[in-house]
Steps between C-alpha positions, in 0.01 A plus 500: 500500500862417492574736212311781672698452820821500311411822302373679811803447706854605459793258510766512771761590238315816382448611863870453560588696187270785604642514854851487356422790264352701795817440697724594209321826450509589874882422499543719195305789661703468813829494296395818309401663830835410653694628202310827501562538878873437457515748205319756701741438796801570263356836397694817613307684769527846659463861380807477273345246282154661466361704221504828696883485571626359178287717263559806715877466462446453133287806478752716678788375278294534184395859596854602561603341163211698332601825648865449405376415139322825487817690619717315245250590230509871602880499499501331152276777367709766667813364336311492161407867535845609616768269352830515685337640821582334832220338681427535865637147573830558321746487801824404325635305195383169660174614666339646200145468372570690166785255412253205536219687333706573195619131446317275246401278791264762626285469189522142363143494377481646153209511273419683172822685528421627846670383825313485828672561840488213749349724757178521295453125511581505865202725567271259309644184671500639861154628453385140429686367806355768720153391380568145562625568852175679568304211366693269739435727790133491427517125497339463163532144387691490167537192268817296538610578149479876587707463805757293305522765222536768769802321646662453167441869417667593830801270412530669157488839660771398746739349243452809278594726797809282581607503136487877503698517826773275371527711191533817717768332722717324243427650161386871544721530808257746654223459759169684499371544861140484393570185298654334805188599703286342220711180509473464872121566510448255211698237712285549807195489274587168351587359856153603620332372188674161520396470864142587429487252201626221718317558822183668392442382151633155588710469172635286372255215557236518767457387862522131416733508198780725608877488559543448877835687495322819375274507801795422729701777348244757588371343831843508642571857370791388291371744244581798736855386537540449116342847433747672741801322352369579158488877557830507697667317208369768249620778717859328546522468127425873449731613769783277387470625141432881563510549872772768464264709282266529795766658713657728247 
């Protein structure tokens, strides 16, 4: 009897352990809930930080870049058919598309004895970015790795565009108006892509494991100020270097 009673009843210590475990689980659930609430409270809100606005800006910038790439490709073919002929965007010795198109920087990709104009790669790259912007506008959920690769692809396109621009400014010493349009549209494209990656795709990290400074940066619209300063700085550099050519 005594043994049966002992086996059929639980000891006070086991009851206390069970109650303590239940309390710990409840406290953990509450802590996770609080952390999720705080993370959600830090998220940037408003139309500027939504998928529609960010990917729409990216789509417009990418479409402009794609059109400019088509124009540059046509100008390159025209120059190949009629060497030495002036192009429609040849304004003077500084603002000259043909001077830039005839430089080695305009065809840095070479394969099997053939060289390929940069504008052809611009058509391929910008077509991809237009497609990605449309996917974003449709709110199609993409894997995190795809969103990360898209951002790095945008960064590569931006750096390549800036390298070509610096070569035009300081090495070739001639500016192609269409190339400048492509550079500025690529800049806006990267700004919008970065914005969408951070606020829509929630990269890097996630809602709970995320740099607080990044959410603060977009929530307080610091990005808008940085973007304006960024574009103004580029314009200032171009005007200081070759501003006189625009007036001659």
